[in-house]
C-alpha positions, -999 to 999 in steps of 0.1 A, spaced: 518 -614 8 489 -596 -9 460 -616 -22 463 -623 -59 439 -609 -84 424 -643 -93 397 -656 -70 405 -693 -78 433 -716 -66 469 -707 -69 498 -730 -78 529 -725 -57 565 -738 -54 573 -742 -17 607 -731 -6 625 -732 28 612 -698 41 589 -686 13 569 -697 -16 569 -688 -53 536 -682 -71 536 -701 -103 499 -696 -112 481 -666 -97 452 -673 -73 437 -664 -40 442 -697 -21 456 -732 -20 440 -764 -6 454 -781 25 469 -814 15 454 -831 46 420 -814 52 411 -800 18 403 -767 34 411 -734 15 441 -715 28 443 -678 17 478 -671 5 483 -643 30 474 -668 58 497 -697 45 523 -706 72 528 -743 70 541 -764 41 565 -792 32 593 -784 8 600 -821 2 564 -830 -6 554 -796 -20 522 -796 0 505 -768 20 488 -774 54 461 -753 70 478 -755 105 505 -772 125 482 -801 134 476 -809 98 514 -807 92 521 -831 120 493 -855 109 509 -857 74 544 -862 89 531 -891 110 514 -906 80 547 -905 60 569 -915 90 549 -938 112 578 -944 136 578 -908 148 569 -905 185 533 -896 193 
C-alpha cells in the first residue's frame, strides 16, 4: 500500500486480510506500545478489537491481556 498524502494518523477499518482507509493518513498507532506504524508496514491487527499492532509480540501481548488463560 502506498503512503497516503496526509502526514498525520490514518483511521482504518481492519478486515480479515486487508484494511480499509476511512481517513487518509500516513500511520496508525500501535494499540499496545503507542508506536507509529506506517501504513505500508502494517502487518498485524485484530479484526475483532479493531486494533493495530507494531509486531507479533505486541499482538500476542494484547491477546494474553484479553485471554489470560492462554498458554504462555
